[in-house]
Backbone as CSV, one residue per row, in Angstrom:
resi,resn,N_x,N_y,N_z,CA_x,CA_y,CA_z,C_x,C_y,C_z
1,UNK,19.821,-3.459,-7.935,20.315,-3.154,-6.601,19.334,-3.599,-5.529
2,UNK,18.065,-3.220,-5.682,17.065,-3.603,-4.711,16.609,-5.036,-4.889
3,UNK,15.919,-5.555,-3.851,15.408,-6.925,-3.887,13.965,-6.918,-3.405
4,UNK,13.262,-7.974,-3.725,11.882,-8.139,-3.261,11.883,-8.862,-1.919
5,UNK,11.143,-8.322,-0.963,10.998,-8.954,0.339,9.530,-8.925,0.742
6,UNK,9.230,-9.575,1.851,7.873,-9.599,2.375,7.883,-9.207,3.842
7,UNK,6.990,-8.300,4.208,6.797,-7.915,5.593,5.475,-8.491,6.093
8,UNK,5.388,-8.740,7.373,4.142,-9.199,7.972,3.533,-8.034,8.745
9,UNK,2.318,-7.654,8.386,1.657,-6.517,9.014,0.981,-6.933,10.318
10,UNK,0.421,-5.970,11.010,-0.212,-6.216,12.305,-1.313,-7.261,12.227
11,UNK,-2.046,-7.293,11.106,-3.134,-8.254,10.961,-2.690,-9.545,10.279
12,UNK,-1.360,-9.725,10.085,-0.838,-10.959,9.530,-0.755,-11.002,8.018
13,UNK,-1.017,-9.885,7.347,-0.951,-9.860,5.889,0.505,-9.872,5.427
14,UNK,0.779,-10.617,4.354,2.121,-10.669,3.767,2.250,-9.538,2.755
15,UNK,2.968,-8.489,3.139,3.077,-7.281,2.334,4.360,-7.297,1.509
16,UNK,4.259,-7.316,0.183,5.479,-7.266,-0.645,6.098,-5.867,-0.620
17,UNK,7.424,-5.807,-0.573,8.126,-4.528,-0.630,9.333,-4.666,-1.550
18,UNK,9.668,-3.562,-2.192,10.948,-3.457,-2.895,11.899,-2.799,-1.919
19,UNK,13.053,-3.437,-1.676,13.953,-3.059,-0.587,15.339,-2.788,-1.151
20,UNK,15.828,-1.563,-0.961,17.159,-1.193,-1.452,18.010,-0.699,-0.295
21,UNK,19.220,-1.228,-0.186,20.152,-0.874,0.885,21.355,-0.122,0.312
22,UNK,21.967,0.757,1.107,23.218,1.393,0.671,24.298,0.348,0.448
23,UNK,25.188,0.592,-0.475,26.207,-0.402,-0.801,27.247,-0.560,0.290
24,UNK,27.426,0.476,1.143,28.470,0.358,2.165,28.012,-0.426,3.383
25,UNK,26.701,-0.654,3.531,26.202,-1.499,4.599,26.153,-0.871,5.974
26,UNK,26.479,0.419,6.099,26.437,1.073,7.401,24.988,1.242,7.864
27,UNK,24.826,1.402,9.201,23.510,1.710,9.739,23.104,3.093,9.260
28,UNK,21.866,3.218,8.784,21.451,4.440,8.119,20.030,4.817,8.513
29,UNK,19.651,6.014,8.093,18.254,6.423,8.207,17.435,5.730,7.114
30,UNK,16.132,5.679,7.309,15.269,4.968,6.375,14.301,5.881,5.645
31,UNK,14.002,5.522,4.407,13.009,6.210,3.598,11.950,5.209,3.163
32,UNK,10.689,5.577,3.303,9.578,4.773,2.781,9.005,5.535,1.595
33,UNK,9.125,4.958,0.404,8.593,5.579,-0.804,7.173,5.078,-1.043
34,UNK,6.260,6.006,-1.236,4.847,5.683,-1.419,4.454,6.003,-2.855
35,UNK,4.011,4.971,-3.550,3.887,5.035,-5.007,2.652,5.792,-5.493
36,UNK,2.712,6.114,-6.782,1.580,6.698,-7.488,0.454,5.668,-7.582
37,UNK,-0.629,6.043,-8.265,-1.763,5.124,-8.398,-1.485,3.984,-9.375
38,UNK,-0.256,3.874,-9.854,0.092,2.798,-10.778,0.916,1.701,-10.108
39,UNK,1.086,1.784,-8.819,1.779,0.723,-8.097,3.293,0.860,-8.119
40,UNK,3.953,-0.253,-7.809,5.420,-0.259,-7.723,5.988,-0.432,-9.128
41,UNK,6.093,0.666,-9.827,6.565,0.662,-11.211,8.081,0.549,-11.268
42,UNK,8.604,0.350,-12.471,10.057,0.329,-12.649,10.660,1.680,-12.277
43,UNK,9.918,2.745,-12.508,10.418,4.072,-12.120,10.569,4.186,-10.612
44,UNK,9.617,3.647,-9.851,9.718,3.692,-8.392,10.904,2.852,-7.907
45,UNK,11.132,1.722,-8.529,12.283,0.887,-8.155,13.594,1.607,-8.478
46,UNK,13.641,2.237,-9.645,14.844,2.969,-10.031,15.107,4.122,-9.069
47,UNK,14.054,4.807,-8.656,14.195,5.897,-7.691,14.695,5.359,-6.357
48,UNK,14.160,4.235,-5.920,14.613,3.627,-4.662,16.095,3.292,-4.726
49,UNK,16.536,2.726,-5.834,17.951,2.394,-5.995,18.818,3.656,-5.936
50,UNK,18.344,4.709,-6.597,19.119,5.952,-6.637,19.221,6.588,-5.250
51,UNK,18.126,6.559,-4.504,18.146,7.117,-3.153,19.004,6.271,-2.209
52,UNK,18.986,4.968,-2.403,19.830,4.100,-1.576,21.307,4.397,-1.810
53,UNK,21.655,4.765,-3.024,23.046,5.074,-3.325,23.533,6.323,-2.595
54,UNK,22.608,7.149,-2.114,22.996,8.336,-1.361,23.108,8.048,0.135
55,UNK,22.876,6.784,0.531,23.120,6.409,1.919,21.906,6.085,2.754
56,UNK,20.737,5.872,2.122,19.530,5.560,2.867,19.074,4.123,2.618
57,UNK,18.461,3.513,3.638,17.690,2.293,3.406,16.343,2.732,2.842
58,UNK,15.930,2.134,1.722,14.714,2.583,1.040,13.767,1.401,0.823
59,UNK,12.520,1.572,1.268,11.494,0.559,1.078,10.345,1.134,0.264
60,UNK,9.851,0.348,-0.698,8.669,0.725,-1.475,7.613,-0.352,-1.254
61,UNK,6.687,-0.146,-0.327,5.654,-1.164,-0.096,4.639,-1.194,-1.229
62,UNK,4.206,-2.388,-1.593,3.165,-2.525,-2.612,1.809,-2.349,-1.927
63,UNK,1.321,-1.129,-1.934,0.070,-0.821,-1.245,-1.150,-1.308,-2.013
64,UNK,-0.942,-1.853,-3.204,-2.033,-2.443,-3.984,-2.140,-3.955,-3.773
65,UNK,-1.233,-4.531,-2.990,-1.206,-5.983,-2.851,-2.505,-6.520,-2.265
66,UNK,-3.117,-5.772,-1.368,-4.365,-6.244,-0.759,-5.516,-6.290,-1.761
67,UNK,-5.360,-5.594,-2.881,-6.362,-5.637,-3.943,-6.005,-6.687,-4.995
68,UNK,-4.966,-7.472,-4.732,-4.572,-8.528,-5.650,-3.720,-8.071,-6.807
69,UNK,-3.146,-6.877,-6.715,-2.283,-6.355,-7.787,-0.840,-6.695,-7.437
70,UNK,-0.277,-7.657,-8.128,1.077,-8.114,-7.833,2.150,-7.334,-8.578
71,UNK,1.770,-6.726,-9.695,2.747,-5.987,-10.488,2.178,-4.605,-10.788
72,UNK,3.008,-3.758,-11.343,2.593,-2.382,-11.613,1.557,-2.329,-12.733
73,UNK,0.739,-1.304,-12.687,-0.232,-1.048,-13.740,0.408,-0.168,-14.817
74,UNK,-0.103,-0.272,-16.014,0.373,0.594,-17.093,-0.070,2.028,-16.829
75,UNK,0.715,2.986,-17.304,0.399,4.391,-17.052,-0.901,4.831,-17.713
76,UNK,-1.367,4.088,-18.716,-2.630,4.465,-19.345,-3.833,3.747,-18.731
77,UNK,-3.587,2.924,-17.700,-4.674,2.191,-17.046,-5.230,3.008,-15.876
78,UNK,-5.631,4.240,-16.178,-6.046,5.167,-15.123,-7.313,4.693,-14.425
79,UNK,-8.280,4.208,-15.187,-9.535,3.770,-14.574,-9.312,2.583,-13.650
80,UNK,-8.475,1.642,-14.083,-8.165,0.492,-13.235,-7.455,0.950,-11.965
81,UNK,-6.542,1.891,-12.122,-5.801,2.402,-10.970,-6.741,3.068,-9.973
82,UNK,-7.659,3.881,-10.461,-8.598,4.566,-9.568,-9.513,3.555,-8.879
83,UNK,-9.959,2.544,-9.611,-10.804,1.510,-9.010,-10.037,0.747,-7.934
84,UNK,-8.753,0.516,-8.182,-7.924,-0.189,-7.202,-7.811,0.619,-5.913
85,UNK,-7.536,1.905,-6.055,-7.455,2.776,-4.876,-8.780,2.766,-4.121
86,UNK,-9.888,2.862,-4.858,-11.207,2.910,-4.223,-11.532,1.623,-3.478
87,UNK,-10.940,0.516,-3.899,-11.244,-0.777,-3.275,-10.489,-1.001,-1.965
88,UNK,-9.491,-0.175,-1.687,-8.654,-0.399,-0.514,-9.303,0.154,0.749
89,UNK,-9.138,-0.568,1.844,-9.615,-0.125,3.148,-8.528,0.734,3.786
90,UNK,-8.811,2.013,4.090,-7.780,2.890,4.663,-7.168,2.349,5.958
91,UNK,-7.923,1.580,6.713,-7.402,1.004,7.963,-6.256,0.053,7.660
92,UNK,-6.429,-0.787,6.642,-5.381,-1.745,6.296,-4.215,-1.069,5.583
93,UNK,-4.515,-0.038,4.795,-3.428,0.711,4.168,-2.524,1.310,5.230
94,UNK,-3.111,1.837,6.306,-2.302,2.396,7.390,-1.462,1.312,8.058
95,UNK,-2.001,0.107,8.205,-1.216,-0.997,8.768,-0.036,-1.344,7.859
96,UNK,-0.258,-1.288,6.556,0.833,-1.551,5.617,1.911,-0.478,5.731
97,UNK,1.481,0.771,5.843,2.436,1.867,6.012,3.226,1.699,7.306
98,UNK,2.548,1.308,8.373,3.212,1.137,9.666,4.269,0.044,9.607
99,UNK,3.970,-1.046,8.914,4.937,-2.136,8.788,6.168,-1.680,8.012
100,UNK,5.955,-0.892,6.970,7.083,-0.397,6.176,7.933,0.584,6.974
101,UNK,7.290,1.448,7.751,8.032,2.406,8.580,8.898,1.671,9.594
102,UNK,8.340,0.657,10.242,9.098,-0.097,11.246,10.301,-0.788,10.611
103,UNK,10.096,-1.367,9.428,11.189,-2.081,8.763,12.253,-1.127,8.240
104,UNK,11.859,0.086,7.883,12.819,1.047,7.326,13.737,1.618,8.399
105,UNK,13.301,1.585,9.644,14.099,2.166,10.717,15.318,1.281,10.970
106,UNK,16.506,1.895,10.920,17.738,1.120,11.070,18.742,1.915,11.893
107,UNK,18.336,2.232,13.113,19.223,2.961,13.993,19.112,4.460,13.889
108,UNK,18.432,4.956,12.864,18.263,6.386,12.685,16.809,6.735,12.466
109,UNK,16.555,7.913,11.897,15.190,8.353,11.670,14.578,7.749,10.422
110,UNK,13.294,8.042,10.221,12.554,7.546,9.054,11.741,8.691,8.457
111,UNK,11.773,8.791,7.133,10.956,9.753,6.399,10.041,9.012,5.438
112,UNK,8.845,9.555,5.232,7.933,9.045,4.209,7.945,10.028,3.045
113,UNK,8.140,9.511,1.834,8.175,10.341,0.629,7.168,9.765,-0.347
114,UNK,6.169,10.561,-0.713,5.108,10.031,-1.554,4.845,10.871,-2.792
115,UNK,4.319,10.206,-3.809,4.056,10.816,-5.109,2.609,10.564,-5.500
116,UNK,1.912,11.620,-5.952,0.536,11.481,-6.416,-0.316,10.915,-5.275
117,UNK,-0.966,9.787,-5.468,-1.732,9.153,-4.388,-0.852,8.937,-3.164
118,UNK,0.371,8.520,-3.388,1.306,8.335,-2.290,1.681,9.631,-1.602
119,UNK,1.561,10.762,-2.300,1.840,12.049,-1.681,0.836,12.378,-0.590
120,UNK,-0.419,12.017,-0.818,-1.419,12.168,0.224,-1.154,11.243,1.389
121,UNK,-0.716,10.022,1.085,-0.420,9.053,2.136,0.808,9.458,2.948
122,UNK,1.753,10.156,2.320,2.907,10.649,3.075,2.435,11.621,4.154
123,UNK,1.491,12.485,3.791,0.934,13.400,4.790,0.182,12.628,5.873
124,UNK,-0.604,11.650,5.487,-1.326,10.846,6.481,-0.339,10.148,7.417
125,UNK,0.777,9.679,6.874,1.807,9.045,7.705,2.348,10.030,8.731
126,UNK,2.537,11.285,8.308,3.039,12.303,9.230,2.062,12.567,10.363
127,UNK,0.788,12.340,10.118,-0.240,12.570,11.134,-0.425,11.377,12.066
128,UNK,-0.170,10.165,11.576,-0.599,8.983,12.319,0.491,7.962,12.627
129,UNK,1.692,8.152,12.104,2.741,7.160,12.314,3.985,7.808,12.913
130,UNK,4.851,7.000,13.566,6.052,7.547,14.214,7.199,7.766,13.228
131,UNK,7.038,8.785,12.393,8.104,9.143,11.454,8.650,10.510,11.852
132,UNK,9.787,10.862,11.276,10.467,12.100,11.647,10.167,13.255,10.695
133,UNK,9.780,12.936,9.473,9.384,13.968,8.519,8.732,13.285,7.326
134,UNK,8.079,14.103,6.489,7.433,13.575,5.290,7.601,14.567,4.155
135,UNK,7.631,14.023,2.932,7.714,14.851,1.729,6.604,14.401,0.784
136,UNK,5.793,15.353,0.347,4.659,15.054,-0.530,4.870,15.720,-1.883
137,UNK,4.987,14.896,-2.925,5.069,15.401,-4.290,3.677,15.331,-4.918
138,UNK,3.145,16.510,-5.301,1.829,16.628,-5.945,0.829,15.622,-5.371
139,UNK,0.694,15.690,-4.034,-0.178,14.741,-3.340,-1.644,14.977,-3.639
140,UNK,-2.307,13.943,-4.098,-3.751,14.006,-4.298,-4.455,13.630,-2.995
141,UNK,-5.702,14.040,-2.875,-6.542,13.756,-1.702,-6.048,14.449,-0.439
142,UNK,-5.121,15.378,-0.572,-4.610,16.049,0.614,-5.714,16.774,1.377
143,UNK,-6.634,17.401,0.648,-7.671,18.163,1.334,-8.579,17.272,2.174
144,UNK,-8.657,15.987,1.845,-9.503,15.070,2.633,-8.847,14.665,3.943
145,UNK,-7.551,14.989,4.113,-6.838,14.646,5.343,-6.627,15.845,6.257
146,UNK,-7.160,16.996,5.902,-6.837,18.214,6.642,-7.530,18.302,8.002
147,UNK,-8.359,17.322,8.331,-8.903,17.266,9.692,-7.850,16.756,10.675
148,UNK,-6.698,16.300,10.137,-5.609,15.799,10.970,-4.424,16.752,10.868
149,UNK,-3.682,16.878,11.943,-2.487,17.708,11.961,-1.245,16.818,12.032
150,UNK,-0.200,17.138,11.273,1.012,16.316,11.293,1.756,16.456,12.610
151,UNK,2.384,15.367,13.022,3.183,15.360,14.251,4.658,15.593,13.958
152,UNK,4.993,15.845,12.697,6.383,16.079,12.295,6.385,17.046,11.120
153,UNK,7.545,17.597,10.759,7.601,18.534,9.628,7.260,17.853,8.296
154,UNK,6.571,18.599,7.434,6.196,18.102,6.105,6.616,19.126,5.059
155,UNK,7.150,18.615,3.962,7.527,19.454,2.819,6.637,19.081,1.642
156,UNK,6.070,20.095,0.972,5.139,19.872,-0.129,5.707,20.432,-1.437
157,UNK,5.495,19.673,-2.538,5.907,20.103,-3.873,4.706,19.978,-4.819
158,UNK,4.422,21.047,-5.544,3.305,21.055,-6.490,3.751,21.645,-7.826
159,UNK,3.098,21.205,-8.883,3.308,21.804,-10.193,2.258,22.874,-10.448
160,UNK,2.676,24.002,-10.957,1.749,25.102,-11.203,0.678,24.724,-12.221
161,UNK,1.020,23.842,-13.162,0.097,23.467,-14.231,-0.510,22.080,-14.015
162,UNK,-0.632,21.666,-12.758,-1.172,20.340,-12.436,-2.671,20.298,-12.721
163,UNK,-3.074,19.440,-13.641,-4.487,19.335,-14.007,-5.292,18.531,-12.996
164,UNK,-4.613,17.867,-12.055,-5.304,17.020,-11.079,-5.415,17.673,-9.703
165,UNK,-4.653,18.726,-9.471,-4.686,19.418,-8.178,-4.866,20.907,-8.468
166,UNK,-5.987,21.464,-8.042,-6.290,22.852,-8.349,-5.470,23.807,-7.492
167,UNK,-5.319,25.021,-7.970,-4.617,26.050,-7.197,-5.334,26.306,-5.882
168,UNK,-6.666,26.217,-5.883,-7.415,26.426,-4.641,-7.143,25.322,-3.641
169,UNK,-6.943,24.092,-4.115,-6.590,22.996,-3.212,-5.218,23.232,-2.596
170,UNK,-4.270,23.681,-3.410,-2.929,23.970,-2.895,-3.007,25.044,-1.818
171,UNK,-3.786,26.084,-2.070,-3.902,27.168,-1.097,-4.622,26.702,0.165
172,UNK,-5.578,25.781,0.023,-6.274,25.244,1.197,-5.312,24.476,2.080
173,UNK,-4.439,23.699,1.462,-3.445,22.946,2.229,-2.465,23.910,2.892
174,UNK,-2.006,24.898,2.151,-1.059,25.875,2.700,-1.675,26.627,3.885
175,UNK,-2.933,27.022,3.749,-3.588,27.782,4.813,-3.801,26.938,6.064
176,UNK,-4.035,25.636,5.875,-4.292,24.759,7.012,-3.025,24.343,7.731
177,UNK,-1.868,24.531,7.071,-0.617,24.007,7.628,0.480,25.069,7.637
178,UNK,0.278,26.165,8.336,1.327,27.180,8.411,2.549,26.618,9.127
179,UNK,3.711,27.030,8.682,4.937,26.560,9.315,5.590,25.393,8.603
180,UNK,4.901,24.800,7.627,5.502,23.723,6.847,6.011,24.286,5.520
181,UNK,6.819,23.513,4.809,7.454,24.003,3.584,6.591,23.720,2.350
182,UNK,6.406,24.740,1.520,5.621,24.607,0.296,6.420,25.160,-0.887
183,UNK,6.419,24.396,-1.989,7.078,24.860,-3.208,6.156,24.573,-4.390
184,UNK,6.006,25.554,-5.264,5.214,25.406,-6.489,6.134,25.705,-7.661
185,UNK,6.131,24.817,-8.665,7.077,24.892,-9.776,6.369,25.372,-11.042
186,UNK,6.842,26.479,-11.590,6.252,27.047,-12.801,6.457,26.111,-13.983
187,UNK,5.432,26.034,-14.834,5.474,25.227,-16.059,5.668,23.740,-15.776
188,UNK,5.331,23.299,-14.564,5.388,21.877,-14.224,3.977,21.375,-13.974
189,UNK,3.698,20.186,-14.478,2.380,19.599,-14.302,2.408,18.451,-13.306
190,UNK,1.356,17.657,-13.342,1.288,16.496,-12.463,2.368,15.489,-12.878
191,UNK,2.938,14.814,-11.892,3.976,13.802,-12.130,5.227,14.392,-12.763
192,UNK,5.532,15.650,-12.446,6.708,16.275,-13.058,8.017,15.625,-12.619
193,UNK,8.000,14.849,-11.528,9.229,14.215,-11.047,9.426,12.797,-11.564
194,UNK,8.498,12.314,-12.366,8.578,10.942,-12.890,9.225,10.955,-14.268
195,UNK,10.463,10.467,-14.359,11.205,10.538,-15.618,10.780,9.501,-16.646
196,UNK,9.729,8.736,-16.344,9.204,7.780,-17.317,7.825,8.179,-17.828
197,UNK,7.416,9.422,-17.533,6.119,9.898,-18.014,6.319,11.160,-18.858
198,UNK,5.402,11.418,-19.799,5.560,12.575,-20.681,5.576,13.908,-19.938
199,UNK,5.005,13.958,-18.752,4.931,15.205,-17.978,6.227,15.511,-17.227
200,UNK,7.231,14.675,-17.369,8.497,14.874,-16.652,9.083,16.240,-16.984
201,UNK,9.482,16.961,-15.920,10.126,18.264,-16.072,11.426,18.201,-15.285
202,UNK,12.518,17.994,-15.989,13.788,17.724,-15.320,14.265,18.864,-14.421
203,UNK,14.226,20.126,-14.858,14.689,21.195,-13.954,13.874,21.254,-12.660
204,UNK,12.560,21.093,-12.779,11.714,21.117,-11.578,11.996,19.916,-10.692
205,UNK,12.158,18.740,-11.294,12.486,17.548,-10.506,13.809,17.726,-9.764
206,UNK,14.810,18.223,-10.464,16.132,18.369,-9.852,16.094,19.353,-8.681
207,UNK,15.404,20.468,-8.856,15.312,21.450,-7.777,14.519,20.889,-6.609
208,UNK,13.427,20.196,-6.910,12.610,19.612,-5.845,13.399,18.572,-5.055
209,UNK,14.167,17.751,-5.750,14.957,16.738,-5.048,16.073,17.377,-4.221
210,UNK,16.677,18.436,-4.725,17.690,19.139,-3.935,17.081,19.624,-2.623
211,UNK,15.902,20.205,-2.714,15.213,20.682,-1.513,14.829,19.520,-0.610
212,UNK,14.395,18.425,-1.207,14.026,17.243,-0.430,15.221,16.698,0.339
213,UNK,16.362,16.556,-0.335,17.547,16.010,0.330,17.986,16.904,1.491
214,UNK,17.954,18.195,1.295,18.326,19.114,2.369,17.362,18.993,3.545
215,UNK,16.098,18.855,3.238,15.056,18.753,4.263,15.208,17.484,5.089
216,UNK,15.317,16.335,4.430,15.386,15.087,5.192,16.711,14.947,5.929
217,UNK,17.801,15.477,5.351,19.079,15.435,6.053,19.024,16.252,7.340
218,UNK,18.270,17.322,7.314,18.150,18.174,8.493,17.234,17.557,9.544
219,UNK,16.206,16.822,9.108,15.191,16.331,10.036,15.482,14.940,10.601
220,UNK,16.246,14.133,9.886,16.465,12.763,10.332,17.665,12.686,11.271
221,UNK,17.476,11.990,12.365,18.560,11.778,13.324,19.468,10.682,12.814
222,UNK,20.723,10.992,12.643,21.669,10.000,12.157,22.008,8.997,13.263
223,UNK,22.176,7.712,12.927,22.496,6.702,13.936,23.899,6.882,14.472
């Protein structure tokens, strides 16, 4: 369903994106999906296609492209993934996010939805970019962004058994951001919403997505 396209960022970089449009072709609200530390995987593309079928324009920018990663990393390549993230300049990552947000806007509002590393970036987008709302699934590095306040509503989803995000980190984020939505899922770990990983928890994913759809439908201005 989706296709590969290229966006030009503020500094002239050619940013690859996976781009999925609704089949009816009407003007719609836009979603920017921000990937895990493994890049634009087949799971992220499948998710983009599924979300587009519900009536949204969906873009998945390859935020690893500036590090020379043209394709997704394997799920067991954790060290390579972490090194890739560490090599990126946050200034240029924000420019890539801005280009994707601008392209996703199609007469209506725009939401950023991020997973893992992308979950932290979804929050950063809410603080620094002109979006209407953000959704963070088990966002890592969230505590490093708490010096910034979001300019739009943010919804957070965490797994109770997440080995990568401590309960104290979740509480620190909750305490710093009163008035935003927080959900913690019992017996769910990190990446519980990824149906291509062993940690997938279908009931938690389904409930989280139901809440996400209700949230973005309420926050996005329809064209």
